[in-house]
Steps between C-alpha positions, in 0.01 A plus 500: 500500500428862458552452131184295464313703239129529456528331162682205658235491786214514263628214277600277782160565677304407199710194425472393872122522501443312162777239527430423864167341410588379144691168526829660367673604829502864607841467689655343188375788278616764763845347500541455133358829378767728644777270384361493143448882484848567665627847585362665812216232510756239560665690781192640658297188493722206630292267714819294602651783691526455871223689672370586154273799504376377150390184665320685779330714233380210293396287794324815637302510183352159605269683735332668200475178323348321796255788539392451146448131574299574815288730307426278210435191731328706775191285521701185519726629784196623697371146488837331565600725782155458645548134483830514676362728774205277557711183504727639771213643698299178480790259507383310189578456146186391322395748226672539164612858585648367821684221324629724229623756755708248696634363163619849403665537843674176493608518151656836557723373794766328294584801275471738790752306705746446211460860390595638837804271531622495135385813310829684549749217396262412209513859387869535521577166330236483247402863448756542204356587166629204312396263775153662485495439129574135547227468760249696277567232232452226754171666603399479140576125495300448822190678350516308167575164669215567754256528214645223288498242778192585689336223683178355386320606824579856422382476137181319620452791757526752208233300304264474790513876578462580122201272485339688800561828316326386175186715408275202542639437842387841618145617557331834540699770689829298461382221742582148406246291342378177697770235492761738357677584831642154575774484234640848599487428873652160461824622354705383804250302716171318445307783669593828669171673551452557866213669680618784712815572310628850589391756241262262311139422547349178386372664182829631411666175569294355208575793265780696332670189376688700239820414669640857467843576660341757707455814279376746762364792330524336161145584396364138543190513715569131592857566590471497884322159483759377255779602749336310778471191279874528397608528879286202578685295247831614635392434862474133422858435374632441853767666717788284381440587140466876588820503680692330216361755257585793724849366552570542128511880571833449664655473140406862431786605731702442200502790268337390181248243643155614523300449819167482338632295219652224701206496741259451211716224356515333845115528528441333167754225583298438821178464284345857502331644210716768341272783599464368853881465529536860383235622753678321784832644380358847507353458846820353632715775355305779669621450856855419384525814279350708771727374778811539275403867430413579861831371618685743263279802566710610812812506267330733270430745783862472623830592334435277201196712407670839514457696184272254317160519685340661213627245264370228741151656495490507117638148465245376759210664323601337161571170668146482645341614177707245299413224749131566489495507118711172499261305725193617311656358190636175645185387667321491171805385296567192716147377494554349157862572397836345596822615648709399198515859339638623825748214506611573148565859580700417810711234318564741212568806717710312748724340235534819308600687815763238578645524153507875497635555847756215471617531147409842350505753788 
């Protein structure tokens, strides 16, 4: 692994950061790219090798990606972690933040357990370039079908949130006009406003119904209130639905299947609005990405990291910057636009890769 160049590290780091959050599979791209380029890239960057230093490298980059997510959603995580701590301390689950915290914990358990048990065999069996190309095409089909066959409840939730975001529904200072909050809040339950909800006063409970994904630092003065409203909607979906949505992340162990993509589709199939499904996917992915990276950090400080620590640092910086730029773009894009363009890209790129690697190369 001493032959990992700074150029390889920079390219892989940037692709990892961007494609980890875009619904296009970072692992699929990191498996396919070296095979498509060939030469030293193909030999240096082989994720299917036993005890692969390259795998340790790209999974280690997850830490930078997770840090970018934590920075972007910092206000949200302060509320959610606060809700979890207060729930444990007080032995109760009553507020929206407490419910959402436990939903994230429970929804993360399935992929955590399966990942610990099956990550290695999945990588060895399915981490081949042609197989990754096939699954990338499958990922495209999942995204396109997820949009094409959305449930009416998901479409209705989109409409209610869009209605709450209309200019006439918002008063001075970004606060909802009288009677405008109900439709936005009722996306998943008749009413979710609750006095005493962690991180929200009674006034903020009746405001900020723009339904934003959670654009911390996005320049919207009402954004923090909008984040609270979005989390209140999510907190009403129930633990069973949260676990089902979180379990979809298991498919991302297959190189070519996007964690965020399949989680968004699962969320929409369970009746979430697209932007709320995306928000929940990003919140769910943060602890999973961080845990995966932290598990590989010791490898990078051991023999597998000899001679490439400078490259690791460069790749990590670019991965973090790419992830932050990606999340800023996606939280805006997914408010009003669909996953179909990403699905078409994955379908075309996956099929083209299979044809090239199987018939041409």
